[in-house]
ChimeraX commands (.cxc) that place a marker at each C-alpha (Angstrom):
marker #1 position 226.74,168.95,49.28 radius 0.5
marker #1 position 227.49,172.25,49.78 radius 0.5
marker #1 position 225.59,173.93,52.80 radius 0.5
marker #1 position 223.81,177.24,52.58 radius 0.5
marker #1 position 225.00,179.77,54.61 radius 0.5
marker #1 position 222.25,182.02,56.99 radius 0.5
marker #1 position 221.27,183.48,59.80 radius 0.5
marker #1 position 223.34,182.20,62.74 radius 0.5
marker #1 position 221.72,183.13,66.52 radius 0.5
marker #1 position 224.41,183.03,69.09 radius 0.5
marker #1 position 224.21,183.76,73.07 radius 0.5
marker #1 position 227.32,184.93,74.51 radius 0.5
marker #1 position 227.18,185.13,78.44 radius 0.5
marker #1 position 229.43,187.36,80.58 radius 0.5
marker #1 position 232.00,186.41,82.96 radius 0.5
marker #1 position 230.58,183.20,85.15 radius 0.5
marker #1 position 232.13,183.42,88.61 radius 0.5
marker #1 position 232.35,179.80,90.77 radius 0.5
marker #1 position 230.07,177.43,91.14 radius 0.5
marker #1 position 227.22,178.94,92.50 radius 0.5
marker #1 position 227.19,180.73,88.66 radius 0.5
marker #1 position 227.88,177.48,87.06 radius 0.5
marker #1 position 225.05,175.74,88.81 radius 0.5
marker #1 position 222.80,179.09,87.99 radius 0.5
marker #1 position 223.69,178.74,84.23 radius 0.5
marker #1 position 222.60,175.25,84.09 radius 0.5
marker #1 position 219.43,176.02,85.53 radius 0.5
marker #1 position 218.74,178.95,83.27 radius 0.5
marker #1 position 220.66,178.42,79.59 radius 0.5
marker #1 position 218.52,175.35,78.53 radius 0.5
marker #1 position 215.38,177.76,78.25 radius 0.5
marker #1 position 217.25,180.57,77.17 radius 0.5
marker #1 position 218.73,178.20,73.86 radius 0.5
marker #1 position 215.10,177.86,73.40 radius 0.5
marker #1 position 213.96,181.10,73.54 radius 0.5
marker #1 position 216.70,182.46,71.25 radius 0.5
marker #1 position 217.18,179.59,69.07 radius 0.5
marker #1 position 220.75,179.80,69.75 radius 0.5
marker #1 position 223.07,177.55,67.28 radius 0.5
marker #1 position 226.11,178.11,69.69 radius 0.5
marker #1 position 226.37,179.49,72.88 radius 0.5
marker #1 position 229.62,181.22,74.32 radius 0.5
marker #1 position 230.92,182.03,78.01 radius 0.5
marker #1 position 233.54,183.74,79.20 radius 0.5
marker #1 position 234.80,181.00,82.33 radius 0.5
marker #1 position 237.97,182.42,84.06 radius 0.5
marker #1 position 236.47,182.77,87.03 radius 0.5
marker #1 position 234.38,179.77,87.17 radius 0.5
marker #1 position 236.32,177.78,89.68 radius 0.5
marker #1 position 236.27,177.62,93.05 radius 0.5
marker #1 position 238.62,180.48,94.53 radius 0.5
marker #1 position 239.15,182.06,90.90 radius 0.5
marker #1 position 240.79,180.60,87.35 radius 0.5
marker #1 position 239.07,177.92,85.22 radius 0.5
marker #1 position 239.51,174.19,86.22 radius 0.5
marker #1 position 238.66,170.71,84.95 radius 0.5
marker #1 position 235.43,170.20,87.34 radius 0.5
marker #1 position 234.02,173.98,86.51 radius 0.5
marker #1 position 235.05,173.60,82.72 radius 0.5
marker #1 position 233.09,170.41,82.58 radius 0.5
marker #1 position 229.70,172.27,84.77 radius 0.5
marker #1 position 229.66,174.76,81.52 radius 0.5
marker #1 position 229.64,172.31,78.93 radius 0.5
marker #1 position 227.63,170.03,80.35 radius 0.5
marker #1 position 225.25,173.46,80.92 radius 0.5
marker #1 position 225.08,173.96,77.30 radius 0.5
marker #1 position 228.02,175.71,76.57 radius 0.5
marker #1 position 229.98,175.28,73.20 radius 0.5
marker #1 position 233.00,177.50,73.97 radius 0.5
marker #1 position 234.72,178.99,76.71 radius 0.5
marker #1 position 236.86,181.99,76.21 radius 0.5
marker #1 position 238.75,183.28,79.19 radius 0.5
marker #1 position 240.99,185.92,80.25 radius 0.5
marker #1 position 244.03,187.31,83.08 radius 0.5
marker #1 position 242.41,184.88,85.86 radius 0.5
marker #1 position 242.90,181.81,83.47 radius 0.5
marker #1 position 246.12,180.39,85.05 radius 0.5
marker #1 position 245.23,181.04,88.98 radius 0.5
marker #1 position 244.60,177.10,88.23 radius 0.5
marker #1 position 247.38,175.18,87.36 radius 0.5
marker #1 position 245.45,172.59,85.93 radius 0.5
marker #1 position 244.53,175.52,83.20 radius 0.5
marker #1 position 247.69,174.17,81.24 radius 0.5
marker #1 position 246.77,171.10,80.51 radius 0.5
marker #1 position 243.21,171.92,80.19 radius 0.5
marker #1 position 244.18,173.87,77.42 radius 0.5
marker #1 position 245.77,171.43,75.43 radius 0.5
marker #1 position 242.94,168.67,76.33 radius 0.5
marker #1 position 239.88,170.96,75.12 radius 0.5
marker #1 position 239.89,173.02,72.30 radius 0.5
marker #1 position 236.80,174.11,72.80 radius 0.5
marker #1 position 237.98,176.27,75.79 radius 0.5
marker #1 position 240.27,179.17,74.08 radius 0.5
marker #1 position 243.12,181.06,76.06 radius 0.5
marker #1 position 243.58,185.18,74.96 radius 0.5
marker #1 position 245.04,185.14,71.42 radius 0.5
marker #1 position 248.19,187.69,72.31 radius 0.5
marker #1 position 248.84,185.14,75.16 radius 0.5
marker #1 position 251.22,183.92,72.38 radius 0.5
marker #1 position 253.37,181.89,74.73 radius 0.5
marker #1 position 250.80,180.00,76.57 radius 0.5
marker #1 position 249.50,176.52,75.39 radius 0.5
marker #1 position 246.58,175.96,73.63 radius 0.5
marker #1 position 244.82,178.35,70.79 radius 0.5
marker #1 position 243.33,181.49,70.99 radius 0.5
marker #1 position 240.53,180.65,68.77 radius 0.5
marker #1 position 237.96,178.05,67.97 radius 0.5
marker #1 position 236.13,177.38,64.54 radius 0.5
marker #1 position 232.31,176.35,65.85 radius 0.5
marker #1 position 230.96,174.43,62.83 radius 0.5
marker #1 position 226.57,174.66,63.15 radius 0.5
marker #1 position 224.18,174.08,60.73 radius 0.5
marker #1 position 223.88,177.33,59.66 radius 0.5
marker #1 position 227.20,178.09,58.70 radius 0.5
marker #1 position 230.86,178.47,60.69 radius 0.5
marker #1 position 231.68,180.88,63.55 radius 0.5
marker #1 position 235.45,181.56,64.74 radius 0.5
marker #1 position 235.47,182.89,68.21 radius 0.5
marker #1 position 238.49,184.61,69.35 radius 0.5
marker #1 position 239.19,185.80,72.76 radius 0.5
marker #1 position 241.66,188.35,73.13 radius 0.5
marker #1 position 242.97,190.59,76.16 radius 0.5
marker #1 position 242.95,193.92,76.98 radius 0.5
marker #1 position 246.36,195.68,78.48 radius 0.5
marker #1 position 245.46,199.09,79.97 radius 0.5
marker #1 position 245.74,198.48,83.49 radius 0.5
marker #1 position 245.85,194.76,83.02 radius 0.5
marker #1 position 249.08,191.93,81.74 radius 0.5
marker #1 position 251.50,193.12,80.09 radius 0.5
marker #1 position 250.92,191.47,76.77 radius 0.5
marker #1 position 251.40,191.59,73.16 radius 0.5
marker #1 position 249.18,194.68,71.14 radius 0.5
marker #1 position 245.66,193.25,70.93 radius 0.5
marker #1 position 245.28,195.58,67.78 radius 0.5
marker #1 position 248.26,194.19,66.28 radius 0.5
marker #1 position 247.67,190.70,67.06 radius 0.5
marker #1 position 244.02,190.81,65.52 radius 0.5
marker #1 position 245.66,192.56,62.79 radius 0.5
marker #1 position 247.48,189.58,61.81 radius 0.5
marker #1 position 244.70,187.72,63.07 radius 0.5
marker #1 position 242.35,188.94,60.35 radius 0.5
marker #1 position 245.07,188.47,57.48 radius 0.5
marker #1 position 243.76,184.91,57.00 radius 0.5
marker #1 position 240.47,184.62,59.06 radius 0.5
marker #1 position 239.69,180.61,59.73 radius 0.5
marker #1 position 235.94,181.74,58.44 radius 0.5
marker #1 position 234.29,184.69,57.73 radius 0.5
marker #1 position 232.40,184.85,60.65 radius 0.5
marker #1 position 234.40,186.01,63.54 radius 0.5
marker #1 position 232.99,187.25,67.14 radius 0.5
marker #1 position 235.53,188.58,69.70 radius 0.5
marker #1 position 235.96,188.19,73.64 radius 0.5
marker #1 position 237.63,191.55,74.40 radius 0.5
marker #1 position 238.52,190.82,78.02 radius 0.5
marker #1 position 239.57,194.22,79.42 radius 0.5
marker #1 position 239.59,196.88,81.67 radius 0.5
marker #1 position 239.57,199.90,80.39 radius 0.5
marker #1 position 236.33,201.46,78.79 radius 0.5
marker #1 position 238.09,203.40,76.59 radius 0.5
marker #1 position 240.27,200.35,74.92 radius 0.5
marker #1 position 237.31,198.64,75.15 radius 0.5
marker #1 position 235.16,201.18,72.51 radius 0.5
marker #1 position 238.79,201.61,70.63 radius 0.5
marker #1 position 238.76,197.79,69.75 radius 0.5
marker #1 position 234.96,197.82,68.67 radius 0.5
marker #1 position 235.46,200.98,66.24 radius 0.5
marker #1 position 238.55,199.57,65.02 radius 0.5
marker #1 position 237.35,196.41,64.27 radius 0.5
marker #1 position 233.62,197.34,63.31 radius 0.5
marker #1 position 233.27,196.38,59.93 radius 0.5
marker #1 position 235.95,193.66,59.75 radius 0.5
marker #1 position 234.70,191.15,62.38 radius 0.5
marker #1 position 230.82,190.20,63.19 radius 0.5
marker #1 position 230.72,190.99,67.24 radius 0.5
marker #1 position 233.14,192.55,70.02 radius 0.5
marker #1 position 231.51,191.59,73.21 radius 0.5
marker #1 position 233.53,192.60,76.30 radius 0.5
marker #1 position 233.76,191.17,79.53 radius 0.5
marker #1 position 235.91,191.60,82.80 radius 0.5
marker #1 position 234.55,194.15,84.71 radius 0.5
marker #1 position 231.18,192.00,85.45 radius 0.5
marker #1 position 228.79,195.13,85.11 radius 0.5
marker #1 position 226.34,194.88,82.16 radius 0.5
marker #1 position 226.52,198.30,80.07 radius 0.5
marker #1 position 223.98,199.92,78.33 radius 0.5
marker #1 position 225.25,200.65,74.88 radius 0.5
marker #1 position 224.54,197.57,73.29 radius 0.5
marker #1 position 224.42,198.24,68.91 radius 0.5
marker #1 position 225.09,197.76,65.83 radius 0.5
marker #1 position 228.01,199.96,64.82 radius 0.5
marker #1 position 227.97,201.55,61.35 radius 0.5
marker #1 position 230.15,198.90,59.82 radius 0.5
marker #1 position 227.75,196.26,60.75 radius 0.5
marker #1 position 229.53,194.91,64.04 radius 0.5
marker #1 position 227.49,194.08,66.70 radius 0.5
marker #1 position 229.01,195.19,70.17 radius 0.5
marker #1 position 229.12,195.97,73.97 radius 0.5
marker #1 position 231.55,197.09,76.13 radius 0.5
marker #1 position 230.47,194.29,79.15 radius 0.5
marker #1 position 228.11,191.56,78.58 radius 0.5
marker #1 position 227.97,191.95,82.64 radius 0.5
marker #1 position 228.30,188.95,84.87 radius 0.5
marker #1 position 227.03,185.36,85.95 radius 0.5
marker #1 position 226.66,184.65,89.72 radius 0.5
marker #1 position 225.78,185.93,93.15 radius 0.5
marker #1 position 223.60,189.59,92.64 radius 0.5
marker #1 position 224.27,191.28,96.49 radius 0.5
marker #1 position 227.86,191.23,95.93 radius 0.5
marker #1 position 230.74,192.75,94.61 radius 0.5
marker #1 position 231.26,191.69,91.43 radius 0.5
marker #1 position 230.31,188.08,93.00 radius 0.5
marker #1 position 232.59,188.38,95.69 radius 0.5
marker #1 position 231.01,189.00,99.35 radius 0.5
marker #1 position 230.04,192.69,99.87 radius 0.5
marker #1 position 231.72,192.48,103.12 radius 0.5
marker #1 position 235.11,191.54,102.09 radius 0.5
marker #1 position 235.11,193.94,99.49 radius 0.5
marker #1 position 233.86,197.05,101.86 radius 0.5
marker #1 position 236.94,195.95,104.56 radius 0.5
marker #1 position 239.53,196.42,101.79 radius 0.5
marker #1 position 238.28,199.57,100.92 radius 0.5
marker #1 position 237.81,201.03,104.53 radius 0.5
marker #1 position 240.95,199.00,105.51 radius 0.5
marker #1 position 243.41,199.31,103.12 radius 0.5
marker #1 position 244.49,195.58,103.88 radius 0.5
marker #1 position 244.86,192.37,102.04 radius 0.5
marker #1 position 242.41,189.93,102.64 radius 0.5
marker #1 position 240.89,186.88,101.35 radius 0.5
marker #1 position 238.41,187.09,98.76 radius 0.5
marker #1 position 235.10,184.50,99.06 radius 0.5
marker #1 position 232.62,183.93,96.40 radius 0.5
marker #1 position 229.27,185.67,97.70 radius 0.5
marker #1 position 225.78,183.19,98.46 radius 0.5
marker #1 position 222.49,183.84,97.45 radius 0.5
marker #1 position 220.31,184.34,94.31 radius 0.5
marker #1 position 222.24,184.98,91.04 radius 0.5
marker #1 position 221.85,186.55,88.00 radius 0.5
marker #1 position 222.67,185.73,84.28 radius 0.5
marker #1 position 223.73,188.63,82.11 radius 0.5
marker #1 position 225.23,188.28,78.34 radius 0.5
marker #1 position 223.69,189.00,74.88 radius 0.5
marker #1 position 221.82,187.64,72.05 radius 0.5
marker #1 position 223.33,188.08,68.77 radius 0.5
marker #1 position 221.92,187.11,65.47 radius 0.5
marker #1 position 224.48,187.35,62.82 radius 0.5
marker #1 position 225.08,186.78,58.60 radius 0.5
marker #1 position 228.47,187.08,57.87 radius 0.5
marker #1 position 230.54,189.78,59.22 radius 0.5
marker #1 position 227.21,191.57,59.90 radius 0.5
marker #1 position 225.29,191.98,62.55 radius 0.5
marker #1 position 221.32,192.14,62.24 radius 0.5
marker #1 position 220.68,192.40,65.76 radius 0.5
marker #1 position 222.08,192.25,69.06 radius 0.5
marker #1 position 219.96,192.26,72.59 radius 0.5
marker #1 position 221.22,192.53,76.51 radius 0.5
marker #1 position 219.40,190.76,78.84 radius 0.5
marker #1 position 219.77,189.28,82.65 radius 0.5
marker #1 position 217.83,186.55,84.29 radius 0.5
marker link #1:1,2 radius 0.2
marker link #1:2,3 radius 0.2
marker link #1:3,4 radius 0.2
marker link #1:4,5 radius 0.2
marker link #1:5,6 radius 0.2
marker link #1:6,7 radius 0.2
marker link #1:7,8 radius 0.2
marker link #1:8,9 radius 0.2
marker link #1:9,10 radius 0.2
marker link #1:10,11 radius 0.2
marker link #1:11,12 radius 0.2
marker link #1:12,13 radius 0.2
marker link #1:13,14 radius 0.2
marker link #1:14,15 radius 0.2
marker link #1:15,16 radius 0.2
marker link #1:16,17 radius 0.2
marker link #1:17,18 radius 0.2
marker link #1:18,19 radius 0.2
marker link #1:19,20 radius 0.2
marker link #1:20,21 radius 0.2
marker link #1:21,22 radius 0.2
marker link #1:22,23 radius 0.2
marker link #1:23,24 radius 0.2
marker link #1:24,25 radius 0.2
marker link #1:25,26 radius 0.2
marker link #1:26,27 radius 0.2
marker link #1:27,28 radius 0.2
marker link #1:28,29 radius 0.2
marker link #1:29,30 radius 0.2
marker link #1:30,31 radius 0.2
marker link #1:31,32 radius 0.2
marker link #1:32,33 radius 0.2
marker link #1:33,34 radius 0.2
marker link #1:34,35 radius 0.2
marker link #1:35,36 radius 0.2
marker link #1:36,37 radius 0.2
marker link #1:37,38 radius 0.2
marker link #1:38,39 radius 0.2
marker link #1:39,40 radius 0.2
marker link #1:40,41 radius 0.2
marker link #1:41,42 radius 0.2
marker link #1:42,43 radius 0.2
marker link #1:43,44 radius 0.2
marker link #1:44,45 radius 0.2
marker link #1:45,46 radius 0.2
marker link #1:46,47 radius 0.2
marker link #1:47,48 radius 0.2
marker link #1:48,49 radius 0.2
marker link #1:49,50 radius 0.2
marker link #1:50,51 radius 0.2
marker link #1:51,52 radius 0.2
marker link #1:52,53 radius 0.2
marker link #1:53,54 radius 0.2
marker link #1:54,55 radius 0.2
marker link #1:55,56 radius 0.2
marker link #1:56,57 radius 0.2
marker link #1:57,58 radius 0.2
marker link #1:58,59 radius 0.2
marker link #1:59,60 radius 0.2
marker link #1:60,61 radius 0.2
marker link #1:61,62 radius 0.2
marker link #1:62,63 radius 0.2
marker link #1:63,64 radius 0.2
marker link #1:64,65 radius 0.2
marker link #1:65,66 radius 0.2
marker link #1:66,67 radius 0.2
marker link #1:67,68 radius 0.2
marker link #1:68,69 radius 0.2
marker link #1:69,70 radius 0.2
marker link #1:70,71 radius 0.2
marker link #1:71,72 radius 0.2
marker link #1:72,73 radius 0.2
marker link #1:73,74 radius 0.2
marker link #1:74,75 radius 0.2
marker link #1:75,76 radius 0.2
marker link #1:76,77 radius 0.2
marker link #1:77,78 radius 0.2
marker link #1:78,79 radius 0.2
marker link #1:79,80 radius 0.2
marker link #1:80,81 radius 0.2
marker link #1:81,82 radius 0.2
marker link #1:82,83 radius 0.2
marker link #1:83,84 radius 0.2
marker link #1:84,85 radius 0.2
marker link #1:85,86 radius 0.2
marker link #1:86,87 radius 0.2
marker link #1:87,88 radius 0.2
marker link #1:88,89 radius 0.2
marker link #1:89,90 radius 0.2
marker link #1:90,91 radius 0.2
marker link #1:91,92 radius 0.2
marker link #1:92,93 radius 0.2
marker link #1:93,94 radius 0.2
marker link #1:94,95 radius 0.2
marker link #1:95,96 radius 0.2
marker link #1:96,97 radius 0.2
marker link #1:97,98 radius 0.2
marker link #1:98,99 radius 0.2
marker link #1:99,100 radius 0.2
marker link #1:100,101 radius 0.2
marker link #1:101,102 radius 0.2
marker link #1:102,103 radius 0.2
marker link #1:103,104 radius 0.2
marker link #1:104,105 radius 0.2
marker link #1:105,106 radius 0.2
marker link #1:106,107 radius 0.2
marker link #1:107,108 radius 0.2
marker link #1:108,109 radius 0.2
marker link #1:109,110 radius 0.2
marker link #1:110,111 radius 0.2
marker link #1:111,112 radius 0.2
marker link #1:112,113 radius 0.2
marker link #1:113,114 radius 0.2
marker link #1:114,115 radius 0.2
marker link #1:115,116 radius 0.2
marker link #1:116,117 radius 0.2
marker link #1:117,118 radius 0.2
marker link #1:118,119 radius 0.2
marker link #1:119,120 radius 0.2
marker link #1:120,121 radius 0.2
marker link #1:121,122 radius 0.2
marker link #1:122,123 radius 0.2
marker link #1:123,124 radius 0.2
marker link #1:124,125 radius 0.2
marker link #1:125,126 radius 0.2
marker link #1:126,127 radius 0.2
marker link #1:127,128 radius 0.2
marker link #1:128,129 radius 0.2
marker link #1:129,130 radius 0.2
marker link #1:130,131 radius 0.2
marker link #1:131,132 radius 0.2
marker link #1:132,133 radius 0.2
marker link #1:133,134 radius 0.2
marker link #1:134,135 radius 0.2
marker link #1:135,136 radius 0.2
marker link #1:136,137 radius 0.2
marker link #1:137,138 radius 0.2
marker link #1:138,139 radius 0.2
marker link #1:139,140 radius 0.2
marker link #1:140,141 radius 0.2
marker link #1:141,142 radius 0.2
marker link #1:142,143 radius 0.2
marker link #1:143,144 radius 0.2
marker link #1:144,145 radius 0.2
marker link #1:145,146 radius 0.2
marker link #1:146,147 radius 0.2
marker link #1:147,148 radius 0.2
marker link #1:148,149 radius 0.2
marker link #1:149,150 radius 0.2
marker link #1:150,151 radius 0.2
marker link #1:151,152 radius 0.2
marker link #1:152,153 radius 0.2
marker link #1:153,154 radius 0.2
marker link #1:154,155 radius 0.2
marker link #1:155,156 radius 0.2
marker link #1:156,157 radius 0.2
marker link #1:157,158 radius 0.2
marker link #1:158,159 radius 0.2
marker link #1:159,160 radius 0.2
marker link #1:160,161 radius 0.2
marker link #1:161,162 radius 0.2
marker link #1:162,163 radius 0.2
marker link #1:163,164 radius 0.2
marker link #1:164,165 radius 0.2
marker link #1:165,166 radius 0.2
marker link #1:166,167 radius 0.2
marker link #1:167,168 radius 0.2
marker link #1:168,169 radius 0.2
marker link #1:169,170 radius 0.2
marker link #1:170,171 radius 0.2
marker link #1:171,172 radius 0.2
marker link #1:172,173 radius 0.2
marker link #1:173,174 radius 0.2
marker link #1:174,175 radius 0.2
marker link #1:175,176 radius 0.2
marker link #1:176,177 radius 0.2
marker link #1:177,178 radius 0.2
marker link #1:178,179 radius 0.2
marker link #1:179,180 radius 0.2
marker link #1:180,181 radius 0.2
marker link #1:181,182 radius 0.2
marker link #1:182,183 radius 0.2
marker link #1:183,184 radius 0.2
marker link #1:184,185 radius 0.2
marker link #1:185,186 radius 0.2
marker link #1:186,187 radius 0.2
marker link #1:187,188 radius 0.2
marker link #1:188,189 radius 0.2
marker link #1:189,190 radius 0.2
marker link #1:190,191 radius 0.2
marker link #1:191,192 radius 0.2
marker link #1:192,193 radius 0.2
marker link #1:193,194 radius 0.2
marker link #1:194,195 radius 0.2
marker link #1:195,196 radius 0.2
marker link #1:196,197 radius 0.2
marker link #1:197,198 radius 0.2
marker link #1:198,199 radius 0.2
marker link #1:199,200 radius 0.2
marker link #1:200,201 radius 0.2
marker link #1:201,202 radius 0.2
marker link #1:202,203 radius 0.2
marker link #1:203,204 radius 0.2
marker link #1:204,205 radius 0.2
marker link #1:205,206 radius 0.2
marker link #1:206,207 radius 0.2
marker link #1:207,208 radius 0.2
marker link #1:208,209 radius 0.2
marker link #1:209,210 radius 0.2
marker link #1:210,211 radius 0.2
marker link #1:211,212 radius 0.2
marker link #1:212,213 radius 0.2
marker link #1:213,214 radius 0.2
marker link #1:214,215 radius 0.2
marker link #1:215,216 radius 0.2
marker link #1:216,217 radius 0.2
marker link #1:217,218 radius 0.2
marker link #1:218,219 radius 0.2
marker link #1:219,220 radius 0.2
marker link #1:220,221 radius 0.2
marker link #1:221,222 radius 0.2
marker link #1:222,223 radius 0.2
marker link #1:223,224 radius 0.2
marker link #1:224,225 radius 0.2
marker link #1:225,226 radius 0.2
marker link #1:226,227 radius 0.2
marker link #1:227,228 radius 0.2
marker link #1:228,229 radius 0.2
marker link #1:229,230 radius 0.2
marker link #1:230,231 radius 0.2
marker link #1:231,232 radius 0.2
marker link #1:232,233 radius 0.2
marker link #1:233,234 radius 0.2
marker link #1:234,235 radius 0.2
marker link #1:235,236 radius 0.2
marker link #1:236,237 radius 0.2
marker link #1:237,238 radius 0.2
marker link #1:238,239 radius 0.2
marker link #1:239,240 radius 0.2
marker link #1:240,241 radius 0.2
marker link #1:241,242 radius 0.2
marker link #1:242,243 radius 0.2
marker link #1:243,244 radius 0.2
marker link #1:244,245 radius 0.2
marker link #1:245,246 radius 0.2
marker link #1:246,247 radius 0.2
marker link #1:247,248 radius 0.2
marker link #1:248,249 radius 0.2
marker link #1:249,250 radius 0.2
marker link #1:250,251 radius 0.2
marker link #1:251,252 radius 0.2
marker link #1:252,253 radius 0.2
marker link #1:253,254 radius 0.2
marker link #1:254,255 radius 0.2
marker link #1:255,256 radius 0.2
marker link #1:256,257 radius 0.2
marker link #1:257,258 radius 0.2
view
């Protein structure tokens, strides 16, 4: 029996930081999924483990919270177990342009309303010297697994993220920025129909600097000496975007923080 395609509602959650961020996601996500009628939930989990990176424990916490696909970035391999995790858990995706790493850079999610291909991609400006994300996407889009492609672009430079949004406009359904942990105010649908935001924000301790204890970061800036980062405590916030997609085109994008 042929399944009819319809609008797909997606929640995309910004970088989850540490066990505190995982626990807040577990508390908040079930209600968010009901509120937005989401068939698919994606989150960036590269900072979700204790200390940094992604491990089995944090991956399980995210999945148990209701996440369907976990995207990653430059901190993924801070935990050695990430190498085996990628081989055993296909719904955890490494950056597509990490071409020599284990695992896969995309995951095909099958929902009752249609298939969605979730791509994890990493920028190169002020980041690791990976193959060009622009050329990597050109090659991938020659034969994508399905029509609806959502890209988590994990990058430092706003200019690179904006450029990628326009480069893929009309070719993918969404380009959603992560990595800088501060939600930007530019959620929009680009002229070609692609949903875009420069950064979806962070899920973790609100009274912090990007999830880390503010006293530690202040010491680093004031002394220029190395110190050990520790995840902050206290109330958390969850930031992300809600998407309504149909094929390659986005019908709506809305940012939220809860």
